[in-house]
N, C-alpha and C positions, 0 to 999 in steps of 0.2 A: 428550577429556573436558573438559567446561565447568568453568571456575573461577568464573564469575559467573552469576547467574540471568537467565532471560528472564521478565519480568513481563508477564502478559496482563491487559489492562484492557478491561472492557466497561461499557456504560452502567449506572448513572449514575456509576460511580467515575471518579476522575481521579488519576493519579500523574504528577508532574513530577520526574524524577530529577535529581540533581546532575550526572551525566555519562552518557555512552553515548547511542546513537541512540534516538530516539522514532520509531516506525513506525506509520502508520495503514493498515489494510487494509480496503477497502470491498468486501465480498463476502459473500454468504450461503452460499458453498460452503466447508465446513470443510476440505476437502482443499487448496484454494487458500490459505487462511490458514496451514495447516500447512506448505505448500511455502515460503511467505515466511519463516515462522519457521525452517525448516531452512536456508534460504539465509543468514539472519543468524547463525544458530548456527554455521555453518561459517566465516563471515567474521570474527566478533568473539568469539573464544573466551575472552578475559579481560576483556571489557567488558560491563557490565549493559545489557540491551536491554529497552526498553519497547514492547510490541506492543499496539496499540489496535485493536479492531474491534467492530462493532455487535452481534455475537453472533447474527446473523440478518439479516433484510432491513432495509434503510434505510427508515424510515417517519417519520411526523410525530411520533412519540414520542421518537425518538432522533436526529433530524437536527440539532438544536441542539448536542447532545453531539458529534456527528461533526464539525461545522464547528469547534467549539472545539478538539477534539483535532487536527484537521488543521492548525490555526494553530500549534500547538506542535511539530508533527512535522517531522523532517528529511526524510522521504520518505513519500509517500502512494501506495499501490498500489491500482489500481482494476481490478476484475475485470468488464469490460464484459459478459461472457457471463452473469453472475449478479448483476445490479444493477438496481434499480428506476429508473424515470425520476427520481424524487426524489433517489436516490443519485448519479445522473449529474450532475444540476444542482448538488448539493453539491460534487462533485469539481471541476466546472468553475468554481466560484465562488472557488476558492483560487489560491494561487501556482502558476503553471503549471510553473515550472522544477523543482519538486520532486515533480510528479505523474507517475507511471508508469502508463500504461494497458496492460492485457493483454487482447487479444481473439483468440479462436481460431475460434469457429464462428458464433454466433448474431447478433452485431451488426456484421456486416461493413460495412453501410451507414453506421453511426455511425463506424466506424473510418475509412472513406474520407473522411468529412466532417472528422474530427479531423486526418487527415493533410494536409489543405489548410491547416491552421493551424500555422505553423512552431514554436510554443512547446510543443506537446504531444509527448510521447514515447510511441510505441506499439510494442508488441512482440507477437509471435505467442503466446509462452508465457513462463513464468518462466525456463526453461532458456536461451532465447535472450537474455533480459535478463542473466542471470547470466554467460553467456559473454562478452557485450560488456563488462560491468562488470569482470570479471576480466582481460580483455585490456587494458583501460585502466589497471588497477593495474600490470600488468607493464611497460607503457611509461613509467610515471612513474619 
């Protein structure tokens, strides 16, 4: 059972909490957003989580909001399979070390290109990322 809430923030709203992780999810797939929310719900049961996402496709109406929220975020999750080209450019314009790219089916060629750049983190799905992240917590 959660002791603290998960705040979901969509454009044009902004919330900058005093504590807890701020997560930005770039995806038009509601299931992907929900999977990231579930991941953090399981990891941080007593800490407030702020989950920001565009509430649909990344377009010229919300890209400035997305870039702003990404700057405040601890981690940015990018669903390459359900992202516009503008969304991809927004994701690549930010701090590479906190951006996690998930690609499963449709953008394999983009994933190959991103894999040639050592600063990008690519995973096949959220479960693969979660397993690797949880393994790293166990070794600390």
